[in-house]
Structure formats: C-alpha cells, structure tokens
C-alpha positions as CSV (number, residue, x, y, z in Angstrom):
1,X,130.3,169.4,222.0
2,X,126.8,170.7,221.6
3,X,124.6,173.0,223.7
4,X,121.1,171.7,224.4
5,X,118.1,173.2,226.2
6,X,115.6,170.6,227.4
7,X,112.0,171.7,227.6
8,X,110.3,169.6,230.3
9,X,113.7,168.3,231.6
10,X,112.0,166.7,234.6
11,X,110.3,164.1,232.5
12,X,111.7,160.6,233.3
13,X,113.0,160.1,229.7
14,X,114.0,163.7,229.1
15,X,116.1,163.8,232.4
16,X,117.9,160.6,231.4
17,X,118.8,162.0,228.0
18,X,119.9,165.3,229.6
19,X,122.2,163.3,232.0
20,X,123.6,161.3,229.1
21,X,124.4,164.4,227.2
22,X,126.0,166.1,230.2
23,X,128.1,163.0,230.9
24,X,129.6,163.3,227.4
25,X,130.5,166.9,228.2
26,X,127.7,168.7,226.3
27,X,126.4,171.9,227.7
28,X,122.9,171.3,229.0
29,X,120.2,173.5,230.5
30,X,116.5,172.9,230.9
31,X,113.1,174.0,232.2
32,X,110.2,172.3,233.8
33,X,106.9,173.5,235.2
34,X,107.2,170.9,238.0
35,X,110.5,172.2,239.2
36,X,109.2,173.6,242.5
37,X,107.4,170.4,243.5
38,X,109.2,168.7,246.3
39,X,108.4,165.2,245.0
40,X,110.4,165.9,241.9
41,X,113.7,166.7,243.7
42,X,114.9,163.2,243.2
43,X,115.1,164.1,239.5
44,X,116.2,167.7,239.6
45,X,118.8,167.5,242.4
46,X,121.2,165.1,240.5
47,X,120.8,167.1,237.3
48,X,121.9,170.3,239.1
49,X,124.7,168.4,240.8
50,X,125.9,167.5,237.3
51,X,126.1,171.1,236.3
52,X,122.7,171.4,234.6
53,X,121.0,174.7,235.2
54,X,117.2,174.6,235.4
55,X,115.1,177.7,234.5
56,X,111.5,178.5,235.0
57,X,109.4,177.5,232.0
58,X,108.8,181.1,231.0
59,X,111.3,181.6,228.2
60,X,113.8,183.3,230.4
61,X,116.6,180.9,229.4
62,X,117.3,182.9,226.3
63,X,118.7,185.8,228.4
64,X,121.5,183.7,229.8
65,X,122.2,180.8,227.4
66,X,122.4,180.3,223.7
67,X,121.6,176.7,222.9
68,X,122.2,175.0,219.6
69,X,118.9,173.0,219.9
70,X,115.7,173.0,221.8
71,X,115.0,169.4,222.9
72,X,111.3,168.6,223.2
73,X,109.0,165.7,223.6
74,X,105.5,164.9,222.3
75,X,104.1,166.1,225.7
76,X,105.2,169.7,225.0
77,X,102.5,171.9,223.5
78,X,103.1,174.3,220.7
79,X,102.3,177.4,222.8
80,X,105.0,176.6,225.4
81,X,106.8,179.8,226.4
82,X,110.2,178.3,225.7
83,X,109.2,177.7,222.1
84,X,108.1,181.3,221.7
85,X,111.3,182.7,223.3
86,X,113.5,180.4,221.2
87,X,111.6,180.7,217.9
88,X,114.9,181.0,216.0
89,X,116.6,178.0,217.7
90,X,116.4,174.7,215.8
91,X,114.2,172.0,217.5
92,X,115.3,168.5,218.1
93,X,112.7,165.9,219.2
94,X,113.9,163.7,222.1
95,X,113.6,160.6,219.8
96,X,115.9,162.3,217.2
97,X,118.4,163.1,219.9
98,X,118.3,159.5,221.2
99,X,118.7,158.2,217.6
100,X,121.8,160.3,217.2
101,X,123.2,159.2,220.6
102,X,122.6,155.5,219.7
103,X,124.2,156.0,216.3
104,X,127.3,157.4,217.9
105,X,127.6,154.7,220.5
106,X,130.7,152.5,219.8
107,X,129.4,149.3,221.4
108,X,126.3,147.2,220.9
109,X,122.9,148.8,221.5
110,X,120.0,146.7,223.0
111,X,116.5,148.2,222.7
112,X,113.7,147.1,225.1
113,X,110.1,147.8,224.1
114,X,106.5,146.5,224.6
115,X,103.3,147.8,226.1
116,X,104.2,146.6,229.6
117,X,107.4,146.0,231.5
118,X,109.9,147.7,229.3
119,X,111.4,149.9,232.1
120,X,111.6,146.9,234.4
121,X,113.3,144.7,231.8
122,X,115.6,147.4,230.7
123,X,116.7,147.7,234.4
124,X,116.8,143.9,234.9
125,X,119.0,143.3,231.8
126,X,121.3,146.2,232.8
127,X,121.6,144.8,236.3
128,X,122.3,141.3,235.0
129,X,125.1,142.7,232.8
130,X,126.5,144.7,235.7
131,X,126.5,141.5,237.9
132,X,128.4,139.8,235.1
133,X,131.0,142.6,235.2
134,X,130.1,143.9,231.8
135,X,129.2,147.4,233.2
136,X,126.6,148.4,230.6
137,X,125.5,151.9,229.7
138,X,121.8,152.2,230.6
139,X,119.2,154.8,229.6
140,X,115.8,154.1,231.1
141,X,112.3,155.5,231.7
142,X,112.6,154.6,235.4
143,X,115.0,155.0,238.2
144,X,117.2,151.8,238.5
145,X,118.0,151.3,242.2
146,X,121.4,149.8,241.5
147,X,122.5,153.0,239.8
148,X,121.0,155.6,242.2
149,X,123.6,157.7,244.0
150,X,123.6,161.2,245.4
151,X,124.7,162.5,242.0
152,X,122.7,160.1,239.9
153,X,118.9,159.8,239.7
154,X,119.3,156.3,238.4
155,X,117.6,156.5,235.0
156,X,121.0,157.0,233.2
157,X,124.2,155.1,234.0
158,X,127.4,155.6,232.1
159,X,129.2,152.3,231.7
160,X,132.2,150.9,230.0
161,X,130.9,151.4,226.5
162,X,130.5,147.8,225.4
163,X,126.7,147.6,225.7
164,X,123.9,150.3,225.8
165,X,120.6,149.0,227.1
166,X,117.8,151.5,226.5
167,X,114.1,151.7,226.8
168,X,112.3,152.3,223.5
169,X,108.9,153.9,223.7
170,X,106.0,152.8,221.6
171,X,103.5,155.4,223.0
172,X,104.3,158.1,220.5
173,X,105.9,155.6,218.0
174,X,109.3,157.2,218.6
175,X,110.9,153.7,218.6
176,X,110.6,153.9,214.8
177,X,113.4,156.4,214.9
178,X,115.9,153.8,216.2
179,X,118.0,151.1,214.5
180,X,119.3,149.0,217.4
181,X,121.7,146.1,217.2
182,X,119.5,143.9,219.4
183,X,115.8,144.2,220.5
184,X,113.4,142.8,223.0
185,X,109.7,143.1,222.4
186,X,107.8,142.0,225.5
187,X,104.1,142.2,224.8
188,X,101.2,144.1,223.2
189,X,98.5,145.6,225.5
190,X,95.7,148.1,225.7
191,X,97.3,151.4,226.4
192,X,97.9,153.6,223.3
193,X,96.9,151.7,220.2
194,X,94.9,148.6,219.1
195,X,96.7,145.4,218.5
196,X,96.7,145.7,214.7
197,X,98.5,149.0,214.9
198,X,100.9,147.8,217.5
199,X,101.8,144.8,215.3
200,X,102.6,147.2,212.5
201,X,104.7,149.4,214.8
202,X,106.6,146.6,216.5
203,X,107.1,144.8,213.2
204,X,108.5,147.9,211.5
205,X,110.8,148.4,214.4
206,X,112.1,144.8,214.3
207,X,112.6,145.0,210.6
208,X,115.3,147.6,211.2
209,X,117.0,145.7,214.0
210,X,120.5,144.6,212.9
211,X,121.8,141.6,214.8
212,X,119.1,139.8,216.7
213,X,115.7,140.0,218.6
214,X,113.9,138.4,221.5
215,X,110.1,138.4,221.0
216,X,107.2,137.3,223.1
217,X,105.2,134.5,221.5
218,X,102.0,136.5,220.8
219,X,104.0,139.5,219.5
220,X,105.8,137.1,217.2
221,X,102.6,136.0,215.6
222,X,101.7,139.7,215.0
223,X,105.1,140.7,213.6
224,X,106.5,137.7,211.8
225,X,105.5,139.0,208.3
226,X,107.8,142.0,208.9
227,X,110.9,140.0,210.1
228,X,113.9,139.8,207.7
229,X,114.8,136.2,207.1
230,X,118.4,136.8,208.1
231,X,117.5,138.3,211.5
232,X,118.1,135.8,214.4
233,X,114.9,135.7,216.5
234,X,114.3,133.8,219.8
235,X,110.7,133.5,221.0
236,X,109.7,133.2,224.7
237,X,106.4,132.3,226.4
238,X,104.5,129.3,227.4
239,X,103.7,127.7,224.1
240,X,105.3,124.4,223.0
241,X,107.1,126.0,220.1
242,X,108.8,128.7,222.1
243,X,112.6,128.7,222.3
244,X,112.4,129.7,225.9
245,X,109.3,128.1,227.5
246,X,108.1,128.7,231.1
247,X,107.2,125.4,232.5
248,X,106.2,126.6,236.0
249,X,106.2,129.5,238.3
250,X,105.9,128.7,242.0
251,X,106.2,130.4,245.4
252,X,107.8,128.4,248.2
253,X,108.5,129.8,251.6
254,X,107.5,133.3,250.3
255,X,110.1,133.1,247.6
256,X,109.3,132.8,243.8
257,X,110.9,130.3,241.5
258,X,110.7,129.8,237.7
259,X,111.4,126.7,235.7
260,X,112.3,127.2,232.1
261,X,112.2,124.1,229.9
262,X,115.5,122.3,229.7
263,X,117.1,124.4,232.5
264,X,117.4,124.2,236.3
265,X,115.0,126.1,238.4
266,X,116.0,129.7,239.2
267,X,115.1,131.8,242.2
268,X,113.5,135.2,241.2
269,X,114.3,138.5,242.8
270,X,110.6,139.6,243.0
271,X,107.1,138.1,243.2
272,X,104.7,137.9,240.2
273,X,104.2,135.6,237.2
274,X,105.2,138.6,235.0
275,X,108.6,138.6,236.7
276,X,109.2,135.1,235.4
277,X,108.4,136.3,231.9
278,X,110.7,139.2,232.3
279,X,113.4,136.9,233.4
280,X,113.0,134.7,230.4
281,X,113.4,137.7,228.1
282,X,116.6,138.8,229.9
283,X,118.0,135.2,229.8
284,X,117.3,135.0,226.0
285,X,119.0,138.2,225.3
286,X,122.0,137.4,227.5
287,X,122.5,134.1,225.6
288,X,122.0,135.9,222.3
289,X,124.9,138.3,223.0
290,X,127.1,135.4,224.1
291,X,126.8,135.0,227.8
292,X,127.2,131.4,229.0
293,X,123.9,129.8,230.2
294,X,125.0,129.0,233.8
295,X,126.3,132.6,234.4
296,X,123.2,134.0,232.7
297,X,120.8,132.0,234.9
298,X,122.7,133.0,238.0
299,X,122.6,136.7,237.1
300,X,118.7,136.6,237.1
301,X,118.7,136.3,240.9
302,X,120.5,139.6,241.4
303,X,118.1,142.4,240.5
304,X,117.8,145.3,243.0
305,X,114.6,146.5,241.4
306,X,113.2,149.8,240.1
307,X,111.8,152.8,242.0
308,X,108.0,152.6,242.1
309,X,107.9,149.0,240.8
310,X,106.5,146.9,243.6
311,X,108.4,149.2,246.0
312,X,108.0,148.3,249.6
313,X,107.3,151.1,252.1
314,X,107.3,148.9,255.2
315,X,104.2,148.4,257.3
316,X,101.5,150.4,258.9
317,X,101.1,150.5,262.7
318,X,99.0,147.3,262.6
319,X,101.5,145.4,260.5
320,X,99.7,145.7,257.1
321,X,102.2,145.9,254.2
322,X,102.5,149.0,252.0
323,X,103.6,149.1,248.4
324,X,104.0,151.6,245.6
325,X,103.8,150.7,241.9
326,X,103.9,152.6,238.6
327,X,101.2,150.3,237.2
328,X,99.0,152.5,234.9
329,X,97.4,150.4,232.2
330,X,95.1,147.3,232.6
331,X,97.8,144.7,232.0
332,X,100.2,146.4,234.5
333,X,97.5,146.8,237.1
334,X,96.5,143.2,236.7
335,X,100.1,142.0,237.1
336,X,100.6,144.3,240.1
337,X,97.6,143.0,241.9
338,X,98.5,139.4,241.1
339,X,101.9,139.9,242.7
340,X,100.2,141.5,245.7
341,X,98.0,138.5,246.2
342,X,101.0,136.2,246.4
343,X,102.1,138.0,249.6
344,X,98.7,139.0,251.1
345,X,96.8,136.5,253.2
346,X,94.2,139.2,254.0
347,X,92.6,142.0,251.9
348,X,94.1,144.3,249.3
349,X,93.4,148.0,249.5
350,X,94.3,149.2,246.0
351,X,94.5,152.9,245.1
352,X,94.8,153.9,241.5
353,X,95.4,157.3,240.0
354,X,95.1,157.3,236.1
355,X,98.0,159.1,234.4
356,X,95.8,161.3,232.2
357,X,92.2,161.8,231.0
358,X,92.9,160.5,227.5
359,X,94.6,157.2,228.5
360,X,91.9,156.6,231.1
361,X,89.1,156.9,228.6
362,X,90.9,154.5,226.3
363,X,91.4,151.8,228.9
364,X,88.3,152.1,231.1
365,X,86.4,149.2,229.8
366,X,89.3,146.7,229.7
367,X,90.3,147.8,233.2
368,X,86.8,147.1,234.5
369,X,86.8,143.7,232.9
370,X,90.1,142.8,234.7
371,X,89.2,144.2,238.0
372,X,85.7,142.7,238.2
373,X,87.2,139.3,237.5
374,X,90.3,139.6,239.7
375,X,89.4,141.5,242.9
376,X,88.6,139.1,245.7
377,X,85.5,139.3,248.0
378,X,86.8,141.8,250.6
379,X,89.3,143.7,248.4
380,X,88.7,147.4,247.8
381,X,89.6,149.4,244.8
382,X,89.8,153.2,245.1
383,X,89.8,155.4,242.0
384,X,91.3,158.8,242.1
385,X,90.8,161.7,239.7
386,X,93.2,161.4,236.7
387,X,96.5,163.2,237.1
388,X,96.7,166.5,235.2
389,X,100.3,167.5,234.2
390,X,99.3,170.6,232.2
391,X,98.5,171.3,228.6
392,X,95.4,170.7,226.6
393,X,92.9,168.3,228.0
394,X,89.1,167.6,227.9
395,X,89.2,166.7,231.6
396,X,86.9,163.8,230.7
397,X,86.1,161.2,231.8
398,X,86.1,162.0,235.4
399,X,86.6,159.4,238.1
400,X,83.0,159.9,239.2
401,X,81.7,159.3,235.7
402,X,83.7,156.1,235.3
403,X,82.8,154.8,238.8
404,X,79.1,155.4,238.1
405,X,79.4,153.4,234.9
406,X,81.5,150.6,236.5
407,X,79.0,150.2,239.4
408,X,76.1,149.9,236.9
409,X,77.9,147.2,234.9
410,X,80.1,145.3,237.4
411,X,79.2,142.0,238.9
412,X,80.7,143.2,242.2
413,X,80.1,147.0,242.4
414,X,80.6,147.0,246.1
415,X,84.4,146.7,245.5
416,X,84.8,150.1,243.9
417,X,85.2,153.4,245.8
418,X,85.6,157.1,245.0
419,X,88.4,159.2,246.5
420,X,87.5,162.6,248.1
421,X,91.1,163.5,249.1
422,X,94.3,161.7,249.9
423,X,94.1,162.7,253.6
424,X,90.6,161.4,253.9
425,X,91.4,158.2,252.1
426,X,94.5,157.5,254.2
427,X,92.5,158.0,257.4
428,X,89.7,155.7,256.1
429,X,92.0,152.9,255.0
430,X,94.2,153.0,258.2
431,X,91.0,152.7,260.3
432,X,90.1,149.5,258.5
433,X,93.4,147.7,258.1
434,X,94.3,144.5,259.9
435,X,97.4,142.4,260.1
436,X,97.8,140.5,256.8
437,X,96.3,143.2,254.7
438,X,98.2,145.1,252.0
439,X,97.9,148.7,250.7
440,X,99.2,149.3,247.2
441,X,99.3,152.8,245.5
442,X,99.3,152.7,241.7
443,X,99.8,155.3,239.0
444,X,102.2,157.0,236.6
445,X,103.8,160.4,236.1
446,X,103.0,161.8,239.6
447,X,106.1,161.3,241.7
448,X,104.1,162.4,244.8
449,X,102.4,159.0,244.8
450,X,105.5,157.5,246.3
451,X,105.3,160.0,249.2
452,X,101.6,159.2,249.6
453,X,102.5,155.5,250.0
454,X,105.2,156.4,252.6
455,X,102.6,158.4,254.6
456,X,100.8,155.2,255.5
457,X,104.0,153.9,257.3
458,X,103.9,153.7,261.0
C-alpha cells in the first residue's frame, strides 16, 4: 500500500488514476485550483466519497499528510506551491504511475490512442466487453455513462481483472511509457504534432506492444516500418486492402447503420461517420482477443455514450435541439458538425471555446479550412476566447485576432461571429432559433460548458 498526493487531482486523467489507486486501497490525497468551481463537483464529489481528501493547492497538505510520492502531470508548473512544500518528497509523473499500474495488472491490457476519438473508443470497447459479461477494468480520459454512479465519476471502473481498457495519451508522448498487451491506434490529426512526428511516436509505441494491434489504414502506412514482424496487426478503414473495410454508412429513419465488408449490417448507437470507424476498431479488437463475430457485432449496438460527446440537452422552447461536445481540434470539430448535420434539417448554431492559447494557435489555419468548406449557407459559428486553466501562457492568439484573420481569408466570412459573453450569446441565439435548428457547444477542459449547454433548455 502506497500513499500518493495528486497535484491537480481534478484533471480528467488524474482523477481516474486517483480513483484507481484508492480502489486498490492506497492512501490518496490531492489538491486542485478548480476545487471550488461548481461545474467540477461531478469529479470531486465521487473522489471525496471514496475517502480521498482534497486540499487547497497552497502546500498545506504537508501539515496533515505524509505522502510517499507527489503525482503530477505535464500541466503542472514548476512553481506550484505543492512542489515547494513537498520539495523533499519524491515525484512520480502520472505516466510513470500508470505504467506501474499496468505492469501490476494481472489480466490483459488494451491501450487506445490516436489524435481523435480515443476517449470514445476506450468507452465503446469497455461497454462492449461489459455487454458481453466480461466486466472490464476501464481507465479513461472521459466519463463513461455506463459507469457513472453516485460514488463513481465514470472515468474509472473496477472490473473483474481480466481486461484493462485504458486511454493512452499522445499529447505529451506519455504513451511511450507503456507496454500494453494490445493496442488500437485510431488516426493522426492536427493537434499537438505534425504527421511525421506522430508517425514516429505511434510507431515506437506499437513496437512495444506485445500481443496484437488494430491500426487505421493511414496510420498503418506511417508506422509500418516500426512494426515487429511477429506482431499481429489488423488494419481498418475504407481501402480495398483493409482487414475491416467500411462499405457503407447510412441513416434510415433517423438511425445510423454501418456495413463492414463480409458482414451483416449493424445498427450504430450514435450518429456520425466517425462512429462507424470507431465501431470497426472495436469490432477488430474484440475479434483479436477471441470474441465470436456474431456476439461482437451485436455488442456494437449497446453503447450508452460518454459525457460531453454528442450529449443531448433536450430542446429549447421553440423545439431546437441542444448538444454539448468535447470536440476541440479540427478533426473532432469537423466530425461533430457532420454528425449534427445528419439530425438537423435547419441551421446549426455552433459555439466553440478553444482549450488553450497554444493549441488554438497551432490549429487555427486547419480549422478555418474545414469550417469554410463545411459550414452551410445559414449556419453560424461563434468563437469564444480560449479557456485559461492557469499557469504560463502568452494569451495569444486572441479570438478577436483569429476572427479578423479568418474573415479576411474566408470564402464565407459572414458565418463567423465573436462572443462578448455567454449570457449575451445565449440571448442572441435563442432569439434567432427556429424548429429544426440545432445548437452545439464545443470545447475541452472547461466543465462549465456542459452547464452552458443546459442553460439553453426550455
């Protein structure tokens, strides 16, 4: 039994790790500068219910607890007060702790990574295994609805110990710490690194995978030189040489269906072409670990979803639909809006809050390219100021700077709008909405975005 103090315990990945450590009877405390924010109670309340004490992030924890390790993430700055107060306490990066937890897991570990969709696929695979009565352990960077209870936020589920499905993060290259039994690599997109570097990172990660991998077709081309010849690899996509090839994706009577080559059509639990791709990756992994095809296909229909992934908040007073989504990079925003178009006969009112100034600067050009091509004539895209979670920042580029640039270069500048405040924006949108329209709130890290979406509800 160890004693851990988590700095920034409210982070979606950190809180999952803390819950996992507590479930195996370790002593756990933590601190977080967002502790007092009401929107974060869905994370903190279950941690406290599990017996985890949360301190202000001012170094005061050392007066009442004596941890063996300070657990930290790449988001924690060196001048953090808890580092200063615990200067003689050994530090353990969250990736190192996860590596140790995976190494001590007695069953088979399944890592899910990629630039987009890894939280959703981690949840989808875990829910499929749960439907198949295999009760997996699950460690995720999102709240899995099936696992949410009064005492569980949903980003960690303690299962029977046969399988551990976990999200593996490429953003800080922490996935290079892990050696999983199986791996899924979903895609490569414009978020943190260019494609050449991502190919090296994912390739190195796969070279350390022990028993088998499922890889998207474009990723496969970028990583194949790294793959050990003895590693079983299944490729999914739409190309003719894929082991799992998507023949069609259709929506009939408001329900989506996917047809994978050589298999019967399967009903999908959510809208969006990307959901069909996610389903293929889950199916490929289920078969790789020994699940019979018929049972695996059936399990794809039973996915309860993930909090803040195409999350419905009902309708406004006029009947317009309201959704909330974690989409935060160009590929995810594009996929989200594509899914919204499938269910929206009218206009889309999209509100996007970037998840930091640095990431926003990195993706601004690609995002404009996608939006200018994909937004329909009467759609409206509202850009909020980037979310600031604390720490060092240039506070550039601002939303105003980017919008000025977009309007100068866009073919359809009339579709882009600046946000003065949430209250003003809500009043403005509600006054324009008509039946058949959809409002979708997008962005990462800021849990209050879900509450903002809910505020549009009648």
